[in-house]
C-alpha positions in Angstrom: 0.0 0.0 0.0 1.4 3.4 -1.0 0.9 5.8 1.9 2.5 8.7 0.1 -0.4 9.2 -2.3 -2.8 11.9 -1.1 -6.5 11.3 -1.1 -8.4 13.6 -3.4 -10.1 16.4 -1.7 -13.8 15.5 -1.4 -15.7 18.8 -1.1 -19.0 17.5 -2.3 -20.7 17.9 1.1 -19.0 21.0 2.3 -21.9 23.3 1.7 -24.3 21.0 3.5 -21.9 20.8 6.5 -21.6 24.6 6.6 -25.3 25.0 6.4 -25.6 22.7 9.5 -23.0 24.8 11.3 -25.0 28.0 10.5 -28.1 26.4 11.9 -26.3 25.2 15.0 -24.9 28.7 15.6 -28.3 30.3 15.3 -29.6 27.8 17.9 -26.7 28.7 20.2 -27.6 32.4 19.8 -31.2 31.7 20.8 -30.2 29.6 23.8 -27.8 32.3 24.9 -30.4 35.0 24.6 -32.8 32.9 26.7 -30.2 32.7 29.5 -29.9 36.5 29.6 -33.0 36.8 31.8 -31.2 34.7 34.5 -27.9 36.5 34.3 -26.3 39.5 36.0 -25.0 42.6 34.3 -21.4 41.3 33.6 -22.6 38.0 32.2 -25.3 39.7 30.1 -22.6 41.7 28.4 -20.4 38.6 27.9 -23.4 36.8 26.3 -24.1 39.7 24.0 -20.5 39.9 23.0 -20.3 36.2 22.3 -23.5 36.4 20.2 -22.0 39.2 18.2 -19.0 37.0 17.4 -21.4 34.2 16.5 -23.3 36.5 14.1 -20.0 37.5 12.4 -19.1 33.9 12.2 -22.4 33.1 10.5 -21.7 35.8 7.9 -18.3 34.1 7.2 -19.9 30.7 6.9 -22.6 32.0 4.5 -19.8 33.4 2.3 -18.1 30.0 2.4 -21.4 28.3 1.4 -21.6 30.6 -1.6 -18.1 29.8 -2.5 -18.7 26.1 -2.2 -21.9 26.3 -4.2 -20.2 28.2 -7.0 -17.3 25.7 -7.0 -19.8 22.8 -7.2 -21.7 24.5 -10.0 -18.3 25.0 -11.9 -17.3 21.4 -11.2 -14.4 22.7 -8.9 -12.5 24.2 -11.8 
């Protein structure tokens, strides 16, 4: 067996994986916002800050989804 040969990069399900990650991140935002009512001032700000980072991450993932979709449509050329 030749271990030096690299496996071809299988990107066929990347867009689907990214879409699931976006959905999971939205769910995490919702859960975090639900906990705000039980938190004190310092923790509320931490939750809000983290959710802002999550929203920025979602935007990045959406851009990656678009890139992957375009790559699939162009047959990765």
